[in-house]
Legacy VTK file of the C-alpha trace (Angstrom):
# vtk DataFile Version 3.0
C-alpha trace
ASCII
DATASET POLYDATA
POINTS 344 float
-26.727 3.645 -6.910
-25.600 4.019 -10.523
-25.555 7.813 -10.150
-22.887 7.766 -7.425
-19.751 9.623 -8.545
-16.465 7.777 -8.020
-13.247 9.796 -7.722
-10.164 7.877 -8.860
-7.188 9.721 -7.377
-3.693 9.152 -8.787
-0.541 10.675 -7.232
2.395 10.410 -9.643
6.140 10.968 -9.387
8.652 9.842 -12.029
6.197 7.185 -13.184
6.636 7.511 -16.947
7.175 3.754 -17.344
3.866 2.848 -15.752
1.381 5.698 -15.674
-0.077 5.003 -19.127
-1.201 1.501 -18.069
-2.446 2.906 -14.778
-4.633 5.579 -16.375
-5.911 3.236 -19.062
-7.116 0.906 -16.293
-8.879 3.841 -14.603
-10.579 4.853 -17.850
-11.544 1.223 -18.529
-13.681 1.025 -15.375
-17.159 -0.093 -16.351
-18.593 2.207 -13.676
-19.499 5.114 -15.922
-19.974 7.963 -13.434
-16.369 8.655 -12.503
-13.759 11.385 -12.415
-10.015 10.808 -12.602
-7.643 13.264 -10.959
-3.873 12.995 -11.465
-1.494 15.051 -9.338
2.028 15.110 -10.700
4.349 15.652 -7.741
7.148 17.497 -9.543
8.272 14.602 -11.754
11.609 15.004 -13.553
10.732 12.569 -16.350
7.875 12.557 -18.873
5.174 11.587 -16.352
3.364 14.915 -16.632
3.395 14.909 -20.436
1.995 11.369 -20.582
-0.693 12.180 -18.025
-1.666 15.337 -19.905
-2.235 13.279 -23.035
-5.180 11.709 -21.156
-6.664 15.050 -20.072
-10.354 15.397 -20.960
-13.643 16.333 -19.366
-13.340 13.255 -17.156
-9.602 13.373 -16.498
-8.041 16.320 -14.694
-4.249 16.634 -14.508
-2.505 19.095 -12.197
1.102 19.491 -11.161
2.902 20.771 -8.090
6.403 21.049 -6.700
7.729 17.837 -5.192
6.283 17.520 -1.689
5.808 13.761 -1.416
3.067 11.265 -2.164
0.884 12.211 0.820
0.846 15.841 -0.276
-0.143 14.768 -3.801
-2.934 12.581 -2.409
-4.255 15.412 -0.268
-4.213 17.759 -3.263
-6.171 15.235 -5.350
-8.640 14.726 -2.508
-9.275 18.466 -2.181
-10.061 18.643 -5.902
-12.369 15.620 -5.892
-16.168 15.650 -5.837
-16.934 11.915 -5.624
-19.295 10.102 -3.300
-16.641 7.378 -3.059
-12.849 7.567 -3.274
-10.690 5.071 -5.174
-6.982 5.529 -4.439
-4.693 4.392 -7.243
-0.900 4.568 -7.206
0.642 5.428 -10.560
2.370 2.060 -11.045
-0.654 -0.091 -10.221
-3.720 -1.244 -12.154
-7.426 -1.802 -11.521
-9.444 -4.641 -13.022
-12.161 -3.165 -15.319
-14.978 -4.185 -12.960
-13.158 -3.468 -9.699
-15.246 -0.465 -8.707
-18.591 -1.761 -10.001
-18.156 -5.018 -8.071
-17.685 -3.086 -4.852
-20.476 -0.640 -5.560
-22.850 -3.595 -5.807
-22.140 -4.114 -2.105
-22.198 -0.430 -1.149
-24.988 1.284 0.708
-26.794 4.161 -1.020
-25.142 7.559 -0.805
-21.710 8.711 0.249
-22.758 8.753 3.914
-22.024 5.071 4.418
-19.606 4.038 7.157
-19.159 0.605 5.585
-15.565 0.281 4.356
-15.247 -1.743 1.153
-12.189 -3.894 0.442
-11.188 -6.278 -2.333
-8.576 -8.728 -3.611
-5.104 -7.683 -4.723
-2.280 -9.492 -6.484
1.360 -8.671 -7.153
3.229 -8.758 -10.444
6.627 -7.714 -11.788
6.033 -7.216 -15.513
2.627 -8.504 -16.638
-0.568 -8.044 -14.560
-1.987 -11.310 -15.917
0.812 -13.093 -14.048
-0.245 -11.592 -10.716
-0.307 -13.842 -7.681
-3.420 -13.427 -5.537
-2.523 -14.795 -2.116
-5.443 -14.580 0.286
-4.770 -13.420 3.828
-6.939 -13.469 6.990
-7.877 -9.861 6.123
-9.831 -11.037 3.086
-13.131 -11.418 4.953
-16.080 -9.419 6.226
-14.841 -8.208 9.605
-15.412 -5.690 12.360
-12.787 -2.910 12.565
-11.439 -4.459 15.780
-11.029 -7.932 14.285
-9.531 -6.566 11.053
-6.898 -4.462 12.803
-6.129 -7.222 15.333
-5.445 -9.661 12.507
-3.283 -7.128 10.690
-1.185 -6.338 13.769
-0.963 -9.930 14.970
0.097 -11.324 11.582
1.894 -8.241 10.211
-0.292 -8.373 7.092
-0.503 -5.724 4.399
-3.450 -4.510 2.318
-2.916 -2.737 -0.999
-4.163 0.842 -1.090
-6.036 0.113 -4.339
-8.062 -2.652 -2.694
-10.153 -0.112 -0.781
-13.168 1.902 -1.883
-13.955 4.582 0.698
-17.126 6.586 1.100
-16.944 10.369 1.279
-18.291 10.161 4.839
-15.408 7.947 6.028
-12.878 10.002 4.086
-13.986 13.207 5.787
-14.076 11.589 9.226
-10.552 10.143 8.862
-8.970 13.444 7.882
-6.092 14.095 5.450
-3.012 11.982 4.831
-0.136 12.702 7.238
2.382 14.554 5.066
5.187 14.005 7.595
5.191 10.265 6.840
7.349 8.742 4.104
7.000 5.039 4.980
3.823 3.060 5.689
1.782 6.241 5.285
-1.050 4.108 3.874
-1.008 1.838 6.924
-1.365 4.817 9.247
-4.047 6.444 7.087
-6.255 3.380 6.818
-5.975 2.784 10.563
-7.764 6.118 10.927
-10.330 5.151 8.281
-10.933 1.879 10.132
-11.389 3.759 13.394
-14.285 5.654 11.791
-15.933 2.675 10.081
-18.699 0.423 11.325
-17.496 -2.706 9.556
-15.420 -3.925 6.612
-17.137 -5.612 3.689
-14.804 -7.739 1.551
-15.621 -8.206 -2.149
-13.402 -10.985 -3.492
-14.294 -10.357 -7.146
-13.090 -6.716 -6.938
-9.467 -7.032 -8.071
-6.451 -4.779 -8.374
-2.894 -5.460 -9.506
0.122 -4.109 -7.604
3.524 -3.808 -9.211
6.320 -5.413 -7.221
9.162 -2.911 -7.405
11.362 -4.533 -4.725
11.127 -1.403 -2.601
9.852 -2.725 0.719
11.636 -1.911 3.945
13.526 -5.218 3.835
14.979 -4.096 0.500
16.022 -0.655 1.725
19.693 -1.242 2.478
20.331 2.425 3.271
17.741 2.430 6.083
16.980 6.101 5.509
16.406 7.881 8.845
13.276 9.724 7.686
11.684 6.466 6.569
12.559 4.705 9.809
11.088 7.607 11.813
7.963 7.325 9.694
7.752 3.568 10.169
7.908 3.891 13.950
5.191 6.552 13.948
2.978 4.274 11.860
3.615 1.260 14.105
2.724 3.231 17.219
-0.423 4.540 15.502
-1.503 0.948 14.757
-0.996 0.029 18.402
-2.747 3.115 19.745
-5.821 2.591 17.563
-6.055 -1.161 18.203
-5.869 -0.589 21.943
-8.561 2.090 21.648
-10.780 -0.611 20.100
-9.926 -3.260 22.675
-7.236 -3.118 25.361
-7.078 -6.783 26.360
-4.343 -9.387 26.937
-5.013 -10.648 23.404
-4.538 -7.275 21.713
-1.533 -6.393 23.907
0.100 -9.667 22.927
-0.428 -8.846 19.255
1.016 -5.350 19.747
4.077 -6.727 21.520
4.577 -9.236 18.711
4.493 -6.360 16.211
7.084 -4.377 18.174
9.411 -7.356 18.471
9.060 -8.139 14.782
9.966 -4.615 13.667
12.655 -3.768 16.240
15.183 -5.577 14.024
15.069 -2.738 11.497
16.009 -0.038 14.034
18.706 -1.901 15.959
21.498 -0.980 16.570
21.644 2.193 14.420
18.663 4.005 15.986
18.709 3.683 19.794
16.252 6.618 19.978
13.638 4.654 18.050
14.372 1.507 20.048
13.659 3.553 23.177
10.270 4.568 21.789
9.388 0.950 21.029
10.588 -0.148 24.460
8.455 2.562 26.100
5.398 1.329 24.192
6.090 -2.228 25.350
6.514 -1.142 28.985
3.210 0.722 28.817
1.626 -2.655 28.110
3.527 -4.315 30.957
6.193 -6.043 28.840
9.815 -5.785 27.727
11.015 -6.086 24.137
13.181 -9.073 23.312
16.630 -8.380 21.862
16.470 -8.465 18.047
17.812 -11.652 16.478
19.275 -12.418 13.067
18.140 -15.526 11.251
20.278 -18.508 12.098
22.214 -18.659 8.825
23.392 -15.033 9.252
24.625 -15.316 12.836
28.066 -16.548 11.785
28.444 -13.372 9.698
27.666 -11.348 12.824
30.417 -13.119 14.753
32.996 -12.265 12.083
31.876 -8.922 10.648
29.510 -7.491 13.270
25.774 -6.931 13.662
25.346 -4.105 11.159
27.037 -5.934 8.282
25.159 -9.168 8.987
21.894 -7.221 9.041
22.653 -5.699 5.625
23.377 -9.158 4.235
20.098 -10.523 5.588
18.223 -7.575 4.046
19.981 -7.992 0.690
18.645 -11.480 0.006
14.939 -10.537 -0.545
16.001 -7.646 -2.787
18.243 -9.890 -4.887
15.552 -12.568 -5.115
12.950 -10.049 -6.313
15.335 -8.662 -8.915
16.126 -12.145 -10.223
12.424 -13.029 -10.418
11.699 -9.811 -12.312
14.591 -10.475 -14.709
13.366 -14.003 -15.430
9.803 -12.771 -16.025
11.087 -10.069 -18.381
13.196 -12.623 -20.260
10.214 -14.969 -20.524
8.052 -12.119 -21.867
10.609 -11.270 -24.548
10.957 -14.931 -25.553
7.179 -15.310 -25.826
6.949 -12.182 -27.989
9.800 -13.398 -30.245
8.289 -16.871 -30.620
4.885 -15.419 -31.487
6.370 -13.024 -34.047
8.122 -15.941 -35.816
4.930 -17.925 -36.275
3.557 -17.938 -39.770
0.003 -16.657 -40.067
-2.556 -19.368 -40.601
-4.049 -19.816 -44.055
LINES 1 345
344 0 1 2 3 4 5 6 7 8 9 10 11 12 13 14 15 16 17 18 19 20 21 22 23 24 25 26 27 28 29 30 31 32 33 34 35 36 37 38 39 40 41 42 43 44 45 46 47 48 49 50 51 52 53 54 55 56 57 58 59 60 61 62 63 64 65 66 67 68 69 70 71 72 73 74 75 76 77 78 79 80 81 82 83 84 85 86 87 88 89 90 91 92 93 94 95 96 97 98 99 100 101 102 103 104 105 106 107 108 109 110 111 112 113 114 115 116 117 118 119 120 121 122 123 124 125 126 127 128 129 130 131 132 133 134 135 136 137 138 139 140 141 142 143 144 145 146 147 148 149 150 151 152 153 154 155 156 157 158 159 160 161 162 163 164 165 166 167 168 169 170 171 172 173 174 175 176 177 178 179 180 181 182 183 184 185 186 187 188 189 190 191 192 193 194 195 196 197 198 199 200 201 202 203 204 205 206 207 208 209 210 211 212 213 214 215 216 217 218 219 220 221 222 223 224 225 226 227 228 229 230 231 232 233 234 235 236 237 238 239 240 241 242 243 244 245 246 247 248 249 250 251 252 253 254 255 256 257 258 259 260 261 262 263 264 265 266 267 268 269 270 271 272 273 274 275 276 277 278 279 280 281 282 283 284 285 286 287 288 289 290 291 292 293 294 295 296 297 298 299 300 301 302 303 304 305 306 307 308 309 310 311 312 313 314 315 316 317 318 319 320 321 322 323 324 325 326 327 328 329 330 331 332 333 334 335 336 337 338 339 340 341 342 343
């Protein structure tokens, strides 16, 4: 197994603040037989220059006009030769033994249909302050059980947590370049649909930067991203029902639709109609979206749209405050350490 080639694929766009740490973590992998491919997606900062400083026989850096992260991923995939694929976003980090831990559980060759997953934690400034919060997805599971749990609980799995065989990658097909939101959710639904089972390796860790850019933080509610989110949601439902179309899975799908309808109401009646049609296909009706109790008085005075923006603003503000405090703490620690007199 030690001769298996691992392709670490890094799409990058305006990531000059983070890409150095990202690529250093890729190079630090103790799995020796690896290639690293960086696709700069038309960055306007110094991302390309920093990435090119890492270029070597084992690190290939290419650039293209800005076409989006899925296009950059597909370009990297076309250039890759690995038996296994490790996706790595340019602001995230792999633990040095992440890949080797998973390869210990892999089956020989790139023909395996076992999908490998691992643990992931979130951080704002320092990876060593990451919080690893286990979810029901952190287990060995069948594709049906894994996707049911994800849909039923609205859980998320970091893209870096996966290690995907060449066989599964080819069966799943390319990333959907029309998607701009939850493209990874849609993609890994297709990978799951091709897999035989998911093997979870708890010791295989990755670190995901919290940039306060989730959909609940997107106060502009960009139409392209909302279109993308609906397409991804419906893909989740379609694939889960192809696994098992039962009262249990339909209930989970309806729960997912009700949970997400809040983000499309009332601005996008066309998307609400698509969600309602999906619910009716399963013999149900969507409930009317509801604000949390403490925001309902704002709705009565200022209207639904304004109250919705206020409810969305709170998680964004909280994340920004947490990041500011962590940054302040880091500076204080550095200052205190620099003031200490050397021993002896």
